[in-house]
TORKE-476856 format. One record per residue (C-alpha): residue in three letters; x negated, z, y negated. Coordinates in steps of 0.5 Angstrom, whole numbers, plus 500, padded with zeros to 3 digits. Layout:
BEGIN
+------+-----+-----+-----+
| type |   X |   Z |   Y |
+------+-----+-----+-----+
|  ALA |   X |   Z |   Y |
...
+------+-----+-----+-----+
//
This chain:
BEGIN
+------+-----+-----+-----+
| type |   X |   Z |   Y |
+------+-----+-----+-----+
|  UNK | 725 | 095 | 255 |
|  UNK | 723 | 088 | 251 |
|  UNK | 717 | 092 | 248 |
|  UNK | 710 | 090 | 250 |
|  UNK | 706 | 096 | 252 |
|  UNK | 702 | 095 | 245 |
|  UNK | 708 | 095 | 241 |
|  UNK | 709 | 103 | 243 |
|  UNK | 706 | 108 | 238 |
|  UNK | 701 | 114 | 240 |
|  UNK | 705 | 119 | 244 |
|  UNK | 711 | 115 | 244 |
|  UNK | 715 | 115 | 251 |
|  UNK | 714 | 108 | 255 |
|  UNK | 719 | 105 | 259 |
|  UNK | 716 | 098 | 261 |
|  UNK | 715 | 093 | 267 |
|  UNK | 707 | 092 | 267 |
|  UNK | 702 | 088 | 272 |
|  UNK | 697 | 092 | 276 |
|  UNK | 691 | 088 | 274 |
|  UNK | 686 | 093 | 278 |
|  UNK | 687 | 099 | 282 |
|  UNK | 681 | 103 | 284 |
|  UNK | 681 | 109 | 289 |
|  UNK | 677 | 115 | 286 |
|  UNK | 675 | 122 | 287 |
|  UNK | 677 | 127 | 282 |
|  UNK | 672 | 133 | 280 |
|  UNK | 677 | 138 | 284 |
|  UNK | 675 | 133 | 290 |
|  UNK | 682 | 130 | 290 |
|  UNK | 683 | 122 | 291 |
|  UNK | 687 | 119 | 285 |
|  UNK | 688 | 111 | 283 |
|  UNK | 685 | 109 | 277 |
|  UNK | 690 | 103 | 274 |
|  UNK | 689 | 097 | 269 |
|  UNK | 696 | 095 | 267 |
|  UNK | 697 | 089 | 263 |
|  UNK | 702 | 085 | 260 |
|  UNK | 701 | 079 | 255 |
|  UNK | 699 | 084 | 249 |
|  UNK | 693 | 087 | 253 |
|  UNK | 691 | 092 | 258 |
|  UNK | 692 | 099 | 259 |
|  UNK | 689 | 105 | 263 |
|  UNK | 693 | 109 | 267 |
|  UNK | 692 | 114 | 273 |
|  UNK | 696 | 116 | 279 |
|  UNK | 694 | 123 | 281 |
|  UNK | 693 | 126 | 289 |
|  UNK | 695 | 119 | 292 |
|  UNK | 695 | 118 | 299 |
|  UNK | 694 | 112 | 303 |
|  UNK | 701 | 109 | 303 |
|  UNK | 701 | 109 | 295 |
|  UNK | 694 | 106 | 295 |
|  UNK | 697 | 100 | 299 |
|  UNK | 703 | 100 | 295 |
|  UNK | 700 | 099 | 288 |
|  UNK | 695 | 094 | 289 |
|  UNK | 693 | 089 | 284 |
|  UNK | 697 | 083 | 283 |
|  UNK | 704 | 087 | 284 |
|  UNK | 709 | 089 | 278 |
|  UNK | 711 | 096 | 277 |
|  UNK | 716 | 099 | 273 |
|  UNK | 713 | 105 | 269 |
|  UNK | 715 | 111 | 265 |
|  UNK | 711 | 116 | 261 |
|  UNK | 707 | 117 | 254 |
|  UNK | 702 | 112 | 250 |
|  UNK | 696 | 116 | 249 |
|  UNK | 689 | 116 | 247 |
|  UNK | 683 | 119 | 251 |
|  UNK | 676 | 119 | 248 |
|  UNK | 678 | 113 | 243 |
|  UNK | 681 | 109 | 249 |
|  UNK | 688 | 107 | 250 |
|  UNK | 692 | 110 | 256 |
|  UNK | 698 | 111 | 259 |
|  UNK | 700 | 118 | 262 |
|  UNK | 705 | 116 | 268 |
|  UNK | 711 | 120 | 269 |
|  UNK | 714 | 115 | 274 |
|  UNK | 712 | 109 | 277 |
|  UNK | 715 | 104 | 282 |
|  UNK | 714 | 097 | 285 |
|  UNK | 719 | 092 | 281 |
|  UNK | 725 | 091 | 285 |
|  UNK | 728 | 084 | 287 |
|  UNK | 732 | 082 | 281 |
|  UNK | 728 | 085 | 276 |
|  UNK | 722 | 081 | 273 |
|  UNK | 717 | 081 | 278 |
|  UNK | 713 | 074 | 277 |
|  UNK | 706 | 076 | 275 |
|  UNK | 705 | 070 | 270 |
|  UNK | 710 | 074 | 266 |
|  UNK | 705 | 079 | 264 |
|  UNK | 699 | 075 | 264 |
|  UNK | 695 | 073 | 257 |
|  UNK | 694 | 066 | 256 |
|  UNK | 690 | 062 | 251 |
|  UNK | 693 | 061 | 244 |
|  UNK | 692 | 054 | 244 |
|  UNK | 695 | 049 | 249 |
|  UNK | 691 | 045 | 255 |
|  UNK | 693 | 038 | 252 |
|  UNK | 690 | 040 | 245 |
|  UNK | 684 | 043 | 248 |
|  UNK | 683 | 037 | 253 |
|  UNK | 683 | 032 | 247 |
|  UNK | 678 | 036 | 243 |
|  UNK | 673 | 037 | 249 |
|  UNK | 674 | 029 | 251 |
|  UNK | 672 | 027 | 243 |
|  UNK | 666 | 031 | 244 |
|  UNK | 664 | 028 | 251 |
|  UNK | 664 | 021 | 247 |
|  UNK | 659 | 024 | 242 |
|  UNK | 654 | 026 | 248 |
|  UNK | 650 | 019 | 248 |
|  UNK | 645 | 021 | 253 |
|  UNK | 647 | 017 | 259 |
|  UNK | 644 | 022 | 264 |
|  UNK | 648 | 028 | 261 |
|  UNK | 654 | 024 | 259 |
|  UNK | 655 | 022 | 267 |
|  UNK | 653 | 030 | 269 |
|  UNK | 658 | 033 | 265 |
|  UNK | 664 | 028 | 267 |
|  UNK | 662 | 029 | 274 |
|  UNK | 662 | 036 | 274 |
|  UNK | 669 | 036 | 269 |
|  UNK | 672 | 032 | 274 |
|  UNK | 670 | 036 | 280 |
|  UNK | 673 | 042 | 277 |
|  UNK | 678 | 040 | 272 |
|  UNK | 684 | 044 | 274 |
|  UNK | 681 | 050 | 275 |
|  UNK | 677 | 049 | 268 |
|  UNK | 683 | 049 | 264 |
|  UNK | 686 | 055 | 268 |
|  UNK | 680 | 060 | 269 |
|  UNK | 679 | 066 | 265 |
|  UNK | 672 | 067 | 262 |
|  UNK | 671 | 074 | 264 |
|  UNK | 674 | 079 | 268 |
|  UNK | 675 | 084 | 262 |
|  UNK | 670 | 083 | 257 |
|  UNK | 672 | 077 | 253 |
|  UNK | 677 | 071 | 254 |
|  UNK | 679 | 075 | 260 |
|  UNK | 686 | 071 | 260 |
|  UNK | 689 | 065 | 263 |
|  UNK | 686 | 059 | 260 |
|  UNK | 680 | 063 | 257 |
|  UNK | 674 | 059 | 260 |
|  UNK | 677 | 052 | 257 |
|  UNK | 679 | 056 | 250 |
|  UNK | 672 | 059 | 250 |
|  UNK | 668 | 053 | 251 |
|  UNK | 672 | 049 | 246 |
|  UNK | 671 | 054 | 241 |
|  UNK | 664 | 054 | 242 |
|  UNK | 664 | 046 | 241 |
|  UNK | 668 | 047 | 234 |
|  UNK | 662 | 052 | 232 |
|  UNK | 657 | 047 | 234 |
|  UNK | 660 | 041 | 231 |
|  UNK | 660 | 045 | 224 |
|  UNK | 652 | 047 | 226 |
|  UNK | 650 | 040 | 227 |
|  UNK | 654 | 037 | 221 |
|  UNK | 649 | 042 | 217 |
|  UNK | 643 | 041 | 221 |
|  UNK | 644 | 033 | 223 |
|  UNK | 637 | 033 | 227 |
|  UNK | 640 | 038 | 232 |
|  UNK | 640 | 034 | 239 |
|  UNK | 648 | 034 | 240 |
|  UNK | 648 | 031 | 247 |
|  UNK | 644 | 037 | 249 |
|  UNK | 648 | 042 | 245 |
|  UNK | 655 | 039 | 247 |
|  UNK | 653 | 038 | 254 |
|  UNK | 650 | 045 | 255 |
|  UNK | 656 | 048 | 252 |
|  UNK | 661 | 045 | 256 |
|  UNK | 657 | 046 | 262 |
|  UNK | 655 | 053 | 261 |
|  UNK | 660 | 058 | 264 |
|  UNK | 663 | 053 | 269 |
|  UNK | 660 | 057 | 274 |
|  UNK | 665 | 062 | 273 |
|  UNK | 670 | 058 | 277 |
|  UNK | 666 | 060 | 283 |
|  UNK | 664 | 067 | 280 |
|  UNK | 671 | 070 | 279 |
|  UNK | 677 | 070 | 284 |
|  UNK | 682 | 067 | 278 |
|  UNK | 686 | 070 | 272 |
|  UNK | 690 | 074 | 277 |
|  UNK | 687 | 081 | 279 |
|  UNK | 681 | 078 | 277 |
|  UNK | 675 | 080 | 281 |
|  UNK | 668 | 078 | 283 |
|  UNK | 667 | 074 | 289 |
|  UNK | 661 | 075 | 294 |
|  UNK | 657 | 069 | 291 |
|  UNK | 659 | 071 | 284 |
|  UNK | 656 | 078 | 285 |
|  UNK | 650 | 076 | 289 |
|  UNK | 648 | 069 | 285 |
|  UNK | 652 | 069 | 279 |
|  UNK | 655 | 063 | 274 |
|  UNK | 648 | 062 | 271 |
|  UNK | 645 | 060 | 278 |
|  UNK | 651 | 057 | 280 |
|  UNK | 651 | 052 | 274 |
|  UNK | 644 | 050 | 275 |
|  UNK | 645 | 048 | 282 |
|  UNK | 652 | 044 | 280 |
|  UNK | 647 | 040 | 276 |
|  UNK | 642 | 039 | 282 |
|  UNK | 648 | 037 | 286 |
|  UNK | 651 | 032 | 281 |
|  UNK | 644 | 029 | 280 |
|  UNK | 644 | 027 | 287 |
|  UNK | 651 | 025 | 287 |
|  UNK | 650 | 020 | 281 |
|  UNK | 643 | 018 | 283 |
|  UNK | 639 | 021 | 277 |
|  UNK | 632 | 024 | 278 |
|  UNK | 633 | 031 | 277 |
|  UNK | 626 | 031 | 275 |
|  UNK | 627 | 027 | 269 |
|  UNK | 626 | 031 | 262 |
|  UNK | 633 | 031 | 260 |
|  UNK | 635 | 034 | 266 |
|  UNK | 630 | 039 | 266 |
|  UNK | 632 | 041 | 259 |
|  UNK | 639 | 041 | 260 |
|  UNK | 638 | 046 | 266 |
|  UNK | 634 | 050 | 261 |
|  UNK | 639 | 051 | 256 |
|  UNK | 644 | 053 | 262 |
|  UNK | 639 | 058 | 265 |
|  UNK | 637 | 061 | 258 |
|  UNK | 644 | 062 | 255 |
|  UNK | 645 | 069 | 256 |
|  UNK | 638 | 070 | 251 |
|  UNK | 634 | 075 | 255 |
|  UNK | 632 | 077 | 262 |
|  UNK | 636 | 084 | 261 |
|  UNK | 642 | 080 | 260 |
|  UNK | 642 | 076 | 266 |
|  UNK | 638 | 070 | 264 |
|  UNK | 633 | 068 | 269 |
|  UNK | 629 | 065 | 263 |
|  UNK | 629 | 066 | 255 |
|  UNK | 631 | 060 | 250 |
|  UNK | 625 | 056 | 249 |
|  UNK | 628 | 050 | 246 |
|  UNK | 632 | 050 | 239 |
|  UNK | 638 | 048 | 242 |
|  UNK | 638 | 053 | 248 |
|  UNK | 637 | 058 | 242 |
|  UNK | 643 | 055 | 238 |
|  UNK | 648 | 055 | 244 |
|  UNK | 646 | 063 | 246 |
|  UNK | 648 | 065 | 239 |
|  UNK | 654 | 061 | 238 |
|  UNK | 656 | 064 | 245 |
|  UNK | 655 | 071 | 243 |
|  UNK | 659 | 070 | 236 |
|  UNK | 665 | 067 | 239 |
|  UNK | 665 | 072 | 245 |
|  UNK | 664 | 078 | 239 |
|  UNK | 670 | 075 | 235 |
|  UNK | 674 | 074 | 241 |
|  UNK | 673 | 082 | 243 |
|  UNK | 674 | 084 | 236 |
|  UNK | 680 | 080 | 235 |
|  UNK | 683 | 083 | 241 |
|  UNK | 682 | 090 | 239 |
|  UNK | 684 | 089 | 232 |
|  UNK | 690 | 086 | 234 |
|  UNK | 692 | 093 | 237 |
|  UNK | 690 | 097 | 231 |
|  UNK | 694 | 099 | 225 |
|  UNK | 691 | 097 | 218 |
|  UNK | 688 | 103 | 215 |
|  UNK | 686 | 106 | 222 |
|  UNK | 680 | 105 | 227 |
|  UNK | 680 | 101 | 233 |
|  UNK | 678 | 104 | 240 |
|  UNK | 671 | 104 | 242 |
|  UNK | 668 | 098 | 244 |
|  UNK | 663 | 099 | 250 |
|  UNK | 661 | 091 | 250 |
|  UNK | 659 | 092 | 242 |
|  UNK | 655 | 098 | 243 |
|  UNK | 661 | 103 | 244 |
|  UNK | 662 | 102 | 236 |
|  UNK | 669 | 103 | 233 |
|  UNK | 672 | 098 | 228 |
|  UNK | 676 | 099 | 222 |
|  UNK | 682 | 095 | 220 |
|  UNK | 683 | 094 | 212 |
|  UNK | 689 | 095 | 209 |
|  UNK | 688 | 089 | 204 |
|  UNK | 688 | 082 | 206 |
|  UNK | 685 | 076 | 203 |
|  UNK | 690 | 072 | 199 |
|  UNK | 689 | 065 | 203 |
|  UNK | 690 | 070 | 210 |
|  UNK | 697 | 072 | 207 |
|  UNK | 699 | 065 | 205 |
|  UNK | 698 | 063 | 213 |
|  UNK | 702 | 069 | 215 |
+------+-----+-----+-----+
//
């Protein structure tokens, strides 16, 4: 049982331990209750259902618990799922530690930390540098362990810091090609833009939205954190550089219908939004194509207009050498 869930092929019999990431009680068309599960290991998440559940099963199979499952790997409308034949909680002496099943950022914390600090030194605007350092010092531990989302992109341990550093790498390339871009503003906005997710989400294990996350959202939370930092550091909150920094944060989703209170009206705000989308989409594609065999299509990706993506059988020569 050393195989991971995405090592199994379609219609193959599965016997494996998995972590319950989420469990929602729902009602089938016939009116009977069932439990919709998101199960996971380090290779990714897969859906499963427990039919005709009673309250004892709802209580038993809660998020954050490890289960042993048997069944068949299937595909339903382009989405991987597990048809359960048996399920039970993992017993004492079995691998019950949830951390064994959680995906993690592909780079170590130390590497992310070092690159992040190197970019902070390039933030030459005094107010922005002080604000960034103050907020990072306040949330340092959570920043390097939190996920960047519940399910969409970088939804794993360390995903928030990995996403942030990936964006900084992209911004570094952009600013080298376009040297008149304001590095202080762009780098500060990238570092701060998603830190509000530390409060918006409950954490990388059985991730859920907090009450404040549901009612306020990470964008508004981050704007408030900048205000608090200004008060603590005796910085004029009405200074132009602070107002523009807040705008970059408030506009980073790009459009009102995507959750931004305002649309980008500063060059660096538009650049941050585009880099954010690019990094998120690459991560989404990589996650899905990693589960796809060459010569086949991925599952439909709802975050990308419900499209499927083909995985070619050929590789670039440079890529083959790296492999």
